[in-house]
N, CA, C and O atoms as a CHARMM CRD file, in Angstrom:
* protein
*
  312
    1    1 MET  N     10.79700  21.15100   6.87500 PROA 1      0.00000
    2    1 MET  CA    12.01000  20.89900   6.10700 PROA 1      0.00000
    3    1 MET  C     12.67500  22.22300   5.78000 PROA 1      0.00000
    4    1 MET  O     12.02400  23.21900   5.46200 PROA 1      0.00000
    5    2 ASN  N     13.96900  22.19500   5.86800 PROA 2      0.00000
    6    2 ASN  CA    14.68300  23.40100   5.48500 PROA 2      0.00000
    7    2 ASN  C     14.94400  23.39900   3.98400 PROA 2      0.00000
    8    2 ASN  O     14.67400  22.41100   3.30000 PROA 2      0.00000
    9    3 ALA  N     15.46300  24.49600   3.48300 PROA 3      0.00000
   10    3 ALA  CA    15.64400  24.66100   2.03500 PROA 3      0.00000
   11    3 ALA  C     16.64200  23.66100   1.46400 PROA 3      0.00000
   12    3 ALA  O     16.45600  23.17200   0.34900 PROA 3      0.00000
   13    4 ALA  N     17.70000  23.35100   2.21400 PROA 4      0.00000
   14    4 ALA  CA    18.70800  22.41200   1.71700 PROA 4      0.00000
   15    4 ALA  C     18.12300  21.01200   1.56000 PROA 4      0.00000
   16    4 ALA  O     18.41700  20.31400   0.58900 PROA 4      0.00000
   17    5 ALA  N     17.29700  20.61000   2.51600 PROA 5      0.00000
   18    5 ALA  CA    16.67600  19.28300   2.42400 PROA 5      0.00000
   19    5 ALA  C     15.72000  19.21300   1.24000 PROA 5      0.00000
   20    5 ALA  O     15.65000  18.19000   0.55900 PROA 5      0.00000
   21    6 LYS  N     14.98300  20.29600   0.98900 PROA 6      0.00000
   22    6 LYS  CA    14.08400  20.32500  -0.16200 PROA 6      0.00000
   23    6 LYS  C     14.85700  20.25000  -1.46700 PROA 6      0.00000
   24    6 LYS  O     14.42500  19.57800  -2.40400 PROA 6      0.00000
   25    7 GLU  N     15.98900  20.92900  -1.54200 PROA 7      0.00000
   26    7 GLU  CA    16.81100  20.88900  -2.75600 PROA 7      0.00000
   27    7 GLU  C     17.35000  19.49100  -3.00800 PROA 7      0.00000
   28    7 GLU  O     17.38000  19.03400  -4.15000 PROA 7      0.00000
   29    8 VAL  N     17.77700  18.80800  -1.95000 PROA 8      0.00000
   30    8 VAL  CA    18.27800  17.43600  -2.10500 PROA 8      0.00000
   31    8 VAL  C     17.15000  16.51600  -2.56300 PROA 8      0.00000
   32    8 VAL  O     17.35600  15.67300  -3.43700 PROA 8      0.00000
   33    9 PHE  N     15.95800  16.66900  -1.98100 PROA 9      0.00000
   34    9 PHE  CA    14.81900  15.84500  -2.37300 PROA 9      0.00000
   35    9 PHE  C     14.47200  16.06200  -3.83800 PROA 9      0.00000
   36    9 PHE  O     14.26900  15.09800  -4.57600 PROA 9      0.00000
   37   10 VAL  N     14.40100  17.33400  -4.26900 PROA 10     0.00000
   38   10 VAL  CA    14.05100  17.64200  -5.65600 PROA 10     0.00000
   39   10 VAL  C     15.14000  17.16000  -6.59700 PROA 10     0.00000
   40   10 VAL  O     14.84000  16.69700  -7.69700 PROA 10     0.00000
   41   11 ALA  N     16.39500  17.26000  -6.18900 PROA 11     0.00000
   42   11 ALA  CA    17.49700  16.78700  -7.03500 PROA 11     0.00000
   43   11 ALA  C     17.45800  15.26700  -7.19100 PROA 11     0.00000
   44   11 ALA  O     17.76800  14.74300  -8.26100 PROA 11     0.00000
   45   12 TYR  N     17.08000  14.56500  -6.13200 PROA 12     0.00000
   46   12 TYR  CA    17.08500  13.10400  -6.18300 PROA 12     0.00000
   47   12 TYR  C     15.82500  12.54200  -6.83700 PROA 12     0.00000
   48   12 TYR  O     15.91300  11.67100  -7.70300 PROA 12     0.00000
   49   13 PHE  N     14.65100  13.03400  -6.43000 PROA 13     0.00000
   50   13 PHE  CA    13.38700  12.48000  -6.91500 PROA 13     0.00000
   51   13 PHE  C     12.74600  13.29600  -8.03300 PROA 13     0.00000
   52   13 PHE  O     11.88200  12.78500  -8.74700 PROA 13     0.00000
   53   14 GLY  N     13.14300  14.53100  -8.19600 PROA 14     0.00000
   54   14 GLY  CA    12.48800  15.39800  -9.16200 PROA 14     0.00000
   55   14 GLY  C     11.36400  16.16600  -8.49700 PROA 14     0.00000
   56   14 GLY  O     10.94600  15.83000  -7.38900 PROA 14     0.00000
   57   15 SER  N     10.88800  17.16800  -9.14900 PROA 15     0.00000
   58   15 SER  CA     9.81600  17.98900  -8.58900 PROA 15     0.00000
   59   15 SER  C      8.48900  17.25800  -8.71000 PROA 15     0.00000
   60   15 SER  O      8.07900  16.89800  -9.81300 PROA 15     0.00000
   61   16 PRO  N      7.81800  17.03700  -7.59500 PROA 16     0.00000
   62   16 PRO  CA     6.56200  16.28800  -7.66300 PROA 16     0.00000
   63   16 PRO  C      5.42000  17.15400  -8.18600 PROA 16     0.00000
   64   16 PRO  O      5.31000  18.33700  -7.86500 PROA 16     0.00000
   65   17 ASP  N      4.59100  16.53800  -8.98700 PROA 17     0.00000
   66   17 ASP  CA     3.36900  17.17500  -9.45500 PROA 17     0.00000
   67   17 ASP  C      2.32900  17.09900  -8.34600 PROA 17     0.00000
   68   17 ASP  O      2.17800  16.05400  -7.71400 PROA 17     0.00000
   69   18 VAL  N      1.61900  18.17800  -8.10200 PROA 18     0.00000
   70   18 VAL  CA     0.63200  18.17600  -7.02700 PROA 18     0.00000
   71   18 VAL  C     -0.50400  17.20900  -7.33500 PROA 18     0.00000
   72   18 VAL  O     -0.91200  16.43500  -6.46900 PROA 18     0.00000
   73   19 LEU  N     -1.01200  17.24600  -8.54800 PROA 19     0.00000
   74   19 LEU  CA    -2.10600  16.34900  -8.91800 PROA 19     0.00000
   75   19 LEU  C     -1.65500  14.88600  -8.86700 PROA 19     0.00000
   76   19 LEU  O     -2.40600  14.01500  -8.42600 PROA 19     0.00000
   77   20 TYR  N     -0.45100  14.62700  -9.31100 PROA 20     0.00000
   78   20 TYR  CA     0.09500  13.27600  -9.29900 PROA 20     0.00000
   79   20 TYR  C      0.23800  12.77600  -7.85800 PROA 20     0.00000
   80   20 TYR  O     -0.05900  11.61600  -7.57300 PROA 20     0.00000
   81   21 THR  N      0.68500  13.63500  -6.96300 PROA 21     0.00000
   82   21 THR  CA     0.83500  13.26000  -5.56500 PROA 21     0.00000
   83   21 THR  C     -0.51700  12.99200  -4.92000 PROA 21     0.00000
   84   21 THR  O     -0.65500  12.04300  -4.14900 PROA 21     0.00000
   85   22 ILE  N     -1.51200  13.81100  -5.22300 PROA 22     0.00000
   86   22 ILE  CA    -2.85600  13.60300  -4.68500 PROA 22     0.00000
   87   22 ILE  C     -3.43300  12.29100  -5.20500 PROA 22     0.00000
   88   22 ILE  O     -4.04100  11.54200  -4.44100 PROA 22     0.00000
   89   23 LEU  N     -3.25400  12.00400  -6.48700 PROA 23     0.00000
   90   23 LEU  CA    -3.73900  10.75400  -7.07000 PROA 23     0.00000
   91   23 LEU  C     -3.05800   9.55200  -6.43200 PROA 23     0.00000
   92   23 LEU  O     -3.71600   8.55800  -6.12300 PROA 23     0.00000
   93   24 ALA  N     -1.75100   9.63300  -6.23200 PROA 24     0.00000
   94   24 ALA  CA    -1.02400   8.52700  -5.60700 PROA 24     0.00000
   95   24 ALA  C     -1.51500   8.29100  -4.18800 PROA 24     0.00000
   96   24 ALA  O     -1.70700   7.14500  -3.78200 PROA 24     0.00000
   97   25 GLY  N     -1.72000   9.35400  -3.43300 PROA 25     0.00000
   98   25 GLY  CA    -2.22300   9.21100  -2.07400 PROA 25     0.00000
   99   25 GLY  C     -3.61400   8.61400  -2.03300 PROA 25     0.00000
  100   25 GLY  O     -3.90300   7.76700  -1.18800 PROA 25     0.00000
  101   26 PHE  N     -4.48600   9.04900  -2.94500 PROA 26     0.00000
  102   26 PHE  CA    -5.84800   8.52200  -3.01000 PROA 26     0.00000
  103   26 PHE  C     -5.84800   7.03700  -3.36700 PROA 26     0.00000
  104   26 PHE  O     -6.55700   6.25100  -2.73900 PROA 26     0.00000
  105   27 LEU  N     -5.06500   6.64800  -4.36300 PROA 27     0.00000
  106   27 LEU  CA    -5.00700   5.23700  -4.75700 PROA 27     0.00000
  107   27 LEU  C     -4.41600   4.38100  -3.64500 PROA 27     0.00000
  108   27 LEU  O     -4.86900   3.25900  -3.42300 PROA 27     0.00000
  109   28 PHE  N     -3.41500   4.89500  -2.94800 PROA 28     0.00000
  110   28 PHE  CA    -2.83400   4.16500  -1.83000 PROA 28     0.00000
  111   28 PHE  C     -3.86900   3.97300  -0.72900 PROA 28     0.00000
  112   28 PHE  O     -3.94900   2.89200  -0.14500 PROA 28     0.00000
  113   29 LEU  N     -4.65500   4.99000  -0.43700 PROA 29     0.00000
  114   29 LEU  CA    -5.69200   4.90100   0.58000 PROA 29     0.00000
  115   29 LEU  C     -6.76200   3.87900   0.18700 PROA 29     0.00000
  116   29 LEU  O     -7.16800   3.06000   1.01100 PROA 29     0.00000
  117   30 VAL  N     -7.21600   3.92400  -1.05900 PROA 30     0.00000
  118   30 VAL  CA    -8.22800   2.97100  -1.52800 PROA 30     0.00000
  119   30 VAL  C     -7.68400   1.54400  -1.47500 PROA 30     0.00000
  120   30 VAL  O     -8.38900   0.62500  -1.05600 PROA 30     0.00000
  121   31 MET  N     -6.44300   1.36000  -1.89400 PROA 31     0.00000
  122   31 MET  CA    -5.84000   0.02400  -1.86700 PROA 31     0.00000
  123   31 MET  C     -5.70900  -0.48400  -0.43700 PROA 31     0.00000
  124   31 MET  O     -5.97600  -1.65500  -0.17000 PROA 31     0.00000
  125   32 ALA  N     -5.30400   0.37900   0.47800 PROA 32     0.00000
  126   32 ALA  CA    -5.15100  -0.03000   1.87300 PROA 32     0.00000
  127   32 ALA  C     -6.50400  -0.39000   2.48800 PROA 32     0.00000
  128   32 ALA  O     -6.60000  -1.36800   3.23000 PROA 32     0.00000
  129   33 LEU  N     -7.53800   0.37600   2.19500 PROA 33     0.00000
  130   33 LEU  CA    -8.86500   0.06200   2.71600 PROA 33     0.00000
  131   33 LEU  C     -9.38900  -1.25800   2.16400 PROA 33     0.00000
  132   33 LEU  O     -9.94800  -2.06800   2.90500 PROA 33     0.00000
  133   34 ALA  N     -9.21000  -1.47300   0.87400 PROA 34     0.00000
  134   34 ALA  CA    -9.64900  -2.73600   0.26400 PROA 34     0.00000
  135   34 ALA  C     -8.89000  -3.91300   0.87000 PROA 34     0.00000
  136   34 ALA  O     -9.46900  -4.97200   1.11300 PROA 34     0.00000
  137   35 TRP  N     -7.61100  -3.72800   1.11000 PROA 35     0.00000
  138   35 TRP  CA    -6.78800  -4.78700   1.69900 PROA 35     0.00000
  139   35 TRP  C     -7.26700  -5.10200   3.11200 PROA 35     0.00000
  140   35 TRP  O     -7.33600  -6.27100   3.49100 PROA 35     0.00000
  141   36 MET  N     -7.59800  -4.07800   3.89400 PROA 36     0.00000
  142   36 MET  CA    -8.08900  -4.31300   5.25500 PROA 36     0.00000
  143   36 MET  C     -9.42700  -5.05600   5.23900 PROA 36     0.00000
  144   36 MET  O     -9.65500  -5.94000   6.06500 PROA 36     0.00000
  145   37 ILE  N    -10.30600  -4.70600   4.31000 PROA 37     0.00000
  146   37 ILE  CA   -11.60000  -5.39400   4.21000 PROA 37     0.00000
  147   37 ILE  C    -11.38800  -6.86000   3.85400 PROA 37     0.00000
  148   37 ILE  O    -12.04800  -7.73500   4.41500 PROA 37     0.00000
  149   38 ILE  N    -10.48000  -7.13500   2.93300 PROA 38     0.00000
  150   38 ILE  CA   -10.19300  -8.51800   2.54000 PROA 38     0.00000
  151   38 ILE  C     -9.62300  -9.30200   3.71700 PROA 38     0.00000
  152   38 ILE  O     -9.99600 -10.45600   3.92500 PROA 38     0.00000
  153   39 ILE  N     -8.72700  -8.69400   4.48800 PROA 39     0.00000
  154   39 ILE  CA    -8.14300  -9.38000   5.64700 PROA 39     0.00000
  155   39 ILE  C     -9.20900  -9.65000   6.70700 PROA 39     0.00000
  156   39 ILE  O     -9.22800 -10.72700   7.30300 PROA 39     0.00000
  157   40 ILE  N    -10.08700  -8.69200   6.94300 PROA 40     0.00000
  158   40 ILE  CA   -11.15400  -8.89700   7.92900 PROA 40     0.00000
  159   40 ILE  C    -12.05000 -10.06300   7.50800 PROA 40     0.00000
  160   40 ILE  O    -12.42300 -10.89100   8.34000 PROA 40     0.00000
  161   41 LYS  N    -12.39400 -10.13000   6.22200 PROA 41     0.00000
  162   41 LYS  CA   -13.22400 -11.24500   5.74400 PROA 41     0.00000
  163   41 LYS  C    -12.47700 -12.57200   5.84600 PROA 41     0.00000
  164   41 LYS  O    -13.08400 -13.59900   6.15200 PROA 41     0.00000
  165   42 ALA  N    -11.16500 -12.56500   5.59200 PROA 42     0.00000
  166   42 ALA  CA   -10.38800 -13.80100   5.70300 PROA 42     0.00000
  167   42 ALA  C    -10.34700 -14.27500   7.15100 PROA 42     0.00000
  168   42 ALA  O    -10.47400 -15.47200   7.41100 PROA 42     0.00000
  169   43 PHE  N    -10.17300 -13.35900   8.09100 PROA 43     0.00000
  170   43 PHE  CA   -10.19500 -13.75400   9.49300 PROA 43     0.00000
  171   43 PHE  C    -11.57500 -14.24500   9.91400 PROA 43     0.00000
  172   43 PHE  O    -11.68800 -15.16700  10.72200 PROA 43     0.00000
  173   44 LYS  N    -12.60900 -13.64100   9.37700 PROA 44     0.00000
  174   44 LYS  CA   -13.96800 -14.07200   9.69900 PROA 44     0.00000
  175   44 LYS  C    -14.21500 -15.48700   9.17600 PROA 44     0.00000
  176   44 LYS  O    -14.79900 -16.31600   9.87300 PROA 44     0.00000
  177   45 ASN  N    -13.77000 -15.76000   7.95100 PROA 45     0.00000
  178   45 ASN  CA   -13.92100 -17.11100   7.38800 PROA 45     0.00000
  179   45 ASN  C    -13.11300 -18.12500   8.18900 PROA 45     0.00000
  180   45 ASN  O    -13.55300 -19.25900   8.38100 PROA 45     0.00000
  181   46 ARG  N    -11.94200 -17.72300   8.65300 PROA 46     0.00000
  182   46 ARG  CA   -11.11000 -18.62900   9.44100 PROA 46     0.00000
  183   46 ARG  C    -11.76300 -18.92900  10.78000 PROA 46     0.00000
  184   46 ARG  O    -11.71000 -20.06100  11.26000 PROA 46     0.00000
  185   47 SER  N    -12.38300 -17.91600  11.38700 PROA 47     0.00000
  186   47 SER  CA   -12.99900 -18.13000  12.69600 PROA 47     0.00000
  187   47 SER  C    -14.25600 -18.99000  12.59400 PROA 47     0.00000
  188   47 SER  O    -14.62800 -19.64600  13.56600 PROA 47     0.00000
  189   48 GLU  N    -14.91500 -19.00000  11.43700 PROA 48     0.00000
  190   48 GLU  CA   -16.10000 -19.84200  11.26300 PROA 48     0.00000
  191   48 GLU  C    -15.73400 -21.30300  11.06500 PROA 48     0.00000
  192   48 GLU  O    -16.48700 -22.19200  11.46100 PROA 48     0.00000
  193   49 ASP  N    -14.58800 -21.55600  10.45700 PROA 49     0.00000
  194   49 ASP  CA   -14.15400 -22.92600  10.20500 PROA 49     0.00000
  195   49 ASP  C    -12.83300 -23.14700  10.94400 PROA 49     0.00000
  196   49 ASP  O    -11.77200 -22.75700  10.45700 PROA 49     0.00000
  197   50 ARG  N    -12.90000 -23.76200  12.09800 PROA 50     0.00000
  198   50 ARG  CA   -11.71700 -23.93900  12.95200 PROA 50     0.00000
  199   50 ARG  C    -10.72800 -24.95600  12.38800 PROA 50     0.00000
  200   50 ARG  O     -9.58200 -25.00200  12.83500 PROA 50     0.00000
  201   51 ASN  N    -11.13800 -25.76800  11.42400 PROA 51     0.00000
  202   51 ASN  CA   -10.25000 -26.78200  10.87000 PROA 51     0.00000
  203   51 ASN  C     -9.26200 -26.21100   9.86400 PROA 51     0.00000
  204   51 ASN  O     -8.28500 -26.87200   9.51300 PROA 51     0.00000
  205   52 LYS  N     -9.51000 -24.97500   9.39000 PROA 52     0.00000
  206   52 LYS  CA    -8.59700 -24.36400   8.42800 PROA 52     0.00000
  207   52 LYS  C     -7.32600 -23.91100   9.12700 PROA 52     0.00000
  208   52 LYS  O     -7.34100 -23.55400  10.30500 PROA 52     0.00000
  209   53 ASP  N     -6.24700 -23.93100   8.39800 PROA 53     0.00000
  210   53 ASP  CA    -5.00700 -23.42100   8.97100 PROA 53     0.00000
  211   53 ASP  C     -4.86600 -21.92500   8.67000 PROA 53     0.00000
  212   53 ASP  O     -5.65800 -21.35700   7.91900 PROA 53     0.00000
  213   54 ASP  N     -3.87700 -21.31600   9.24900 PROA 54     0.00000
  214   54 ASP  CA    -3.68200 -19.87100   9.09300 PROA 54     0.00000
  215   54 ASP  C     -2.86200 -19.50600   7.86900 PROA 54     0.00000
  216   54 ASP  O     -2.57300 -18.32700   7.66000 PROA 54     0.00000
  217   55 VAL  N     -2.48200 -20.47100   7.06300 PROA 55     0.00000
  218   55 VAL  CA    -1.66300 -20.19000   5.88600 PROA 55     0.00000
  219   55 VAL  C     -2.44700 -19.36400   4.87000 PROA 55     0.00000
  220   55 VAL  O     -1.86500 -18.50800   4.20400 PROA 55     0.00000
  221   56 GLY  N     -3.74300 -19.59600   4.73200 PROA 56     0.00000
  222   56 GLY  CA    -4.56100 -18.82800   3.80300 PROA 56     0.00000
  223   56 GLY  C     -4.59500 -17.35600   4.16400 PROA 56     0.00000
  224   56 GLY  O     -4.48800 -16.49400   3.29100 PROA 56     0.00000
  225   57 VAL  N     -4.74300 -17.06500   5.44800 PROA 57     0.00000
  226   57 VAL  CA    -4.74400 -15.67400   5.90000 PROA 57     0.00000
  227   57 VAL  C     -3.37600 -15.04900   5.68800 PROA 57     0.00000
  228   57 VAL  O     -3.27400 -13.89100   5.28400 PROA 57     0.00000
  229   58 LEU  N     -2.32200 -15.81600   5.96200 PROA 58     0.00000
  230   58 LEU  CA    -0.96500 -15.31000   5.75100 PROA 58     0.00000
  231   58 LEU  C     -0.73400 -14.94900   4.28600 PROA 58     0.00000
  232   58 LEU  O     -0.14200 -13.91000   3.99300 PROA 58     0.00000
  233   59 TRP  N     -1.19200 -15.79100   3.36900 PROA 59     0.00000
  234   59 TRP  CA    -1.01300 -15.50900   1.94500 PROA 59     0.00000
  235   59 TRP  C     -1.78900 -14.26100   1.52900 PROA 59     0.00000
  236   59 TRP  O     -1.32100 -13.48900   0.69300 PROA 59     0.00000
  237   60 ILE  N     -2.96800 -14.06100   2.10700 PROA 60     0.00000
  238   60 ILE  CA    -3.74700 -12.85300   1.80000 PROA 60     0.00000
  239   60 ILE  C     -2.99200 -11.61200   2.27200 PROA 60     0.00000
  240   60 ILE  O     -2.92200 -10.61100   1.55800 PROA 60     0.00000
  241   61 VAL  N     -2.43400 -11.68300   3.46300 PROA 61     0.00000
  242   61 VAL  CA    -1.67200 -10.54800   3.98700 PROA 61     0.00000
  243   61 VAL  C     -0.44500 -10.27900   3.11900 PROA 61     0.00000
  244   61 VAL  O     -0.14800  -9.12800   2.80100 PROA 61     0.00000
  245   62 LEU  N      0.26200 -11.33000   2.74100 PROA 62     0.00000
  246   62 LEU  CA     1.46400 -11.15800   1.92100 PROA 62     0.00000
  247   62 LEU  C      1.12800 -10.61900   0.52700 PROA 62     0.00000
  248   62 LEU  O      1.85700  -9.77900   0.00000 PROA 62     0.00000
  249   63 ARG  N      0.04100 -11.09200  -0.07000 PROA 63     0.00000
  250   63 ARG  CA    -0.36500 -10.56400  -1.38000 PROA 63     0.00000
  251   63 ARG  C     -0.73900  -9.09300  -1.28200 PROA 63     0.00000
  252   63 ARG  O     -0.42200  -8.30700  -2.17500 PROA 63     0.00000
  253   64 GLY  N     -1.41000  -8.72100  -0.20400 PROA 64     0.00000
  254   64 GLY  CA    -1.75300  -7.31800  -0.01300 PROA 64     0.00000
  255   64 GLY  C     -0.52100  -6.44800   0.14600 PROA 64     0.00000
  256   64 GLY  O     -0.44600  -5.36100  -0.42700 PROA 64     0.00000
  257   65 LEU  N      0.44600  -6.91900   0.92000 PROA 65     0.00000
  258   65 LEU  CA     1.69500  -6.16100   1.07000 PROA 65     0.00000
  259   65 LEU  C      2.43200  -6.03800  -0.25900 PROA 65     0.00000
  260   65 LEU  O      2.99200  -4.98800  -0.57000 PROA 65     0.00000
  261   66 PHE  N      2.42700  -7.11100  -1.03600 PROA 66     0.00000
  262   66 PHE  CA     3.08600  -7.07600  -2.34200 PROA 66     0.00000
  263   66 PHE  C      2.40600  -6.07400  -3.27200 PROA 66     0.00000
  264   66 PHE  O      3.08200  -5.33200  -3.98500 PROA 66     0.00000
  265   67 LEU  N      1.07700  -6.05000  -3.26900 PROA 67     0.00000
  266   67 LEU  CA     0.36300  -5.09700  -4.11900 PROA 67     0.00000
  267   67 LEU  C      0.60600  -3.65700  -3.67900 PROA 67     0.00000
  268   67 LEU  O      0.75300  -2.77000  -4.52000 PROA 67     0.00000
  269   68 LEU  N      0.65100  -3.41600  -2.37200 PROA 68     0.00000
  270   68 LEU  CA     0.96800  -2.07700  -1.88900 PROA 68     0.00000
  271   68 LEU  C      2.39100  -1.68000  -2.28500 PROA 68     0.00000
  272   68 LEU  O      2.64900  -0.52900  -2.63900 PROA 68     0.00000
  273   69 LEU  N      3.30900  -2.64400  -2.22100 PROA 69     0.00000
  274   69 LEU  CA     4.68400  -2.37400  -2.64500 PROA 69     0.00000
  275   69 LEU  C      4.74500  -2.03100  -4.12800 PROA 69     0.00000
  276   69 LEU  O      5.46600  -1.11400  -4.52100 PROA 69     0.00000
  277   70 LEU  N      4.00200  -2.75000  -4.94700 PROA 70     0.00000
  278   70 LEU  CA     3.96600  -2.43600  -6.37900 PROA 70     0.00000
  279   70 LEU  C      3.37200  -1.06400  -6.63400 PROA 70     0.00000
  280   70 LEU  O      3.86900  -0.32200  -7.48100 PROA 70     0.00000
  281   71 LEU  N      2.30900  -0.71600  -5.91000 PROA 71     0.00000
  282   71 LEU  CA     1.69300   0.59200  -6.06300 PROA 71     0.00000
  283   71 LEU  C      2.67500   1.70200  -5.70900 PROA 71     0.00000
  284   71 LEU  O      2.76600   2.70800  -6.41300 PROA 71     0.00000
  285   72 ILE  N      3.39800   1.51800  -4.62800 PROA 72     0.00000
  286   72 ILE  CA     4.40100   2.51700  -4.22300 PROA 72     0.00000
  287   72 ILE  C      5.51000   2.59300  -5.26700 PROA 72     0.00000
  288   72 ILE  O      5.96400   3.68700  -5.60500 PROA 72     0.00000
  289   73 ALA  N      5.94900   1.45300  -5.78000 PROA 73     0.00000
  290   73 ALA  CA     7.02600   1.45300  -6.78300 PROA 73     0.00000
  291   73 ALA  C      6.59900   2.15600  -8.06000 PROA 73     0.00000
  292   73 ALA  O      7.39700   2.86500  -8.67300 PROA 73     0.00000
  293   74 VAL  N      5.34800   1.96800  -8.46900 PROA 74     0.00000
  294   74 VAL  CA     4.86700   2.61800  -9.69300 PROA 74     0.00000
  295   74 VAL  C      4.87000   4.12800  -9.52900 PROA 74     0.00000
  296   74 VAL  O      5.29200   4.84900 -10.43300 PROA 74     0.00000
  297   75 PHE  N      4.40500   4.61100  -8.39000 PROA 75     0.00000
  298   75 PHE  CA     4.34500   6.05700  -8.19600 PROA 75     0.00000
  299   75 PHE  C      5.68300   6.67300  -7.85000 PROA 75     0.00000
  300   75 PHE  O      5.89200   7.86200  -8.08900 PROA 75     0.00000
  301   76 MET  N      6.59100   5.89700  -7.29400 PROA 76     0.00000
  302   76 MET  CA     7.92400   6.44100  -7.00600 PROA 76     0.00000
  303   76 MET  C      8.79100   6.48200  -8.27300 PROA 76     0.00000
  304   76 MET  O      9.76500   7.23200  -8.32900 PROA 76     0.00000
  305   77 SER  N      8.44400   5.68700  -9.27800 PROA 77     0.00000
  306   77 SER  CA     9.24900   5.65000 -10.49700 PROA 77     0.00000
  307   77 SER  C      8.94000   6.81300 -11.44000 PROA 77     0.00000
  308   77 SER  O      9.60900   6.97600 -12.46000 PROA 77     0.00000
  309   78 HSD  N      7.94200   7.61100 -11.11000 PROA 78     0.00000
  310   78 HSD  CA     7.56300   8.73400 -11.97400 PROA 78     0.00000
  311   78 HSD  C      8.65800   9.75300 -12.08200 PROA 78     0.00000
  312   78 HSD  O      8.49900  10.76000 -12.77200 PROA 78     0.00000
């Protein structure tokens, strides 16, 4: 990034705290890993019972995306 782009970023979002950025990245990583584990288990449960529909897995995926969106919104609002 050049200096002008950094100035625009700092003017729009504010100067990021290094510790705050590291914490946000760590929490995002933990949330994403937990979400992937939950999705893998949901697919495993679906494959064991063929009579279930895929709506349950879809809702799990959508809830995970919503939680990731909330996590991003909380850290972007700082």
